[in-house]
N, C-alpha and C positions, 0 to 999 in steps of 0.2 A: 329335388326329385322326391316323391313320396315313397315311403316304405310301408309294407305290411310286416305284421309281427308274426312269427311261427314259434308259438311256445312249445309245441310238440316236437320240435326238431331233435334228432339224435345229437347227443352231446359231442361237441367237437372241441378239445382240448389243445389242439395243435397251435392256433394262433396265440393263446396264453403261454403255452410252453415256450414257443419261439421267442416271444417277447421277453420272458424270464431268462432265456438264455443271453439274449442280447444285451439285456441291461445288467446282467451279473459280470460282464467283462468290466463295467464301470463301478463294481462293487455295490449295486443296487439290487436288495433282495426283493423279489416279488413271491409272496406268501402262497403258493399255488393251493396249498391245503385249505386256505381260507376264503377260497372263491366257489361259488356254486353257479354251474351253467345253467343259464335261464332261457335259452333259446336263440333265435336269431331273427334278424330283421332282413327282409328282401325287397329290393326295388324292381322297378318295371324291366330293368336290364339284366335281372338274375344275380346282381351283386349282393353279397351277404355280409351282414355285420353281426358278429357273434356276441351275445350278452353275458357278462360274467358279473355276478353281484358278491360282494364281499360280506362275509357272515356277520362281522362285527359292525362295520361302518354302515351297511346296507347300501353303499353307493355301487354304482355300475361301473365297469371298465368295458367299454365296447371297442372291439377290434376287428378288422377284416383279416383275410388270409395273409396279406402282405405287412402285417403288424403296424398299420395305420390305427390311431385311436380316433373315435368320434364321440360327439356330444349329441344326446338326444334333444330334439326341439318338437313342440307342439305348435303348429301353426293354425290359428284361427282367423277365418276371413268370411264375412258375410253369413255367419251361421254355420259355417262348415269346418270341420277340423281335419288335419292331416298330420302325419308323423313324419319327421325328417331327421337324417343323421348328418352332421356337418363334420367336416375333418377338424380334430382337435389340434392345436398349433404345436402341441409338445407331447410325445410319448411319455417322457419323464414326468411331466406335470399330471398327465391323466392317471398314470400308476400312482403317483403321490396322492392325488385327490381321492382315488378310490379306496387305498389301503392306509392313508395317513401315516405313511412312513417318513421319517425324517428327512427333509430335502439335503442335498448334498451341499456342503460347505463351499462358499465362494472364496476363491483366492483373493486375497487382500493385497 
């Protein structure tokens, strides 16, 4: 489903703060002070994905109000372009990708 970007949206830090609290239970630190709120993306149904950009890596962490992570895709067909956000398979991996934290050690 296509999304339109709203870069003028009022900053909503709730989704990022909620994810930080959730992951802190597993000793994963989300560096809140290192993210910038870049706006949100809205689809035709009114669903919002909030866009947070890490100041050092310049990578995005895209989250909805429920704490689900999304990956941004540009779809080009027949000379037309649309923007989509697809569910990211792992919240932990999305956070790691955005801020390049050390991945948790796997039990051997």
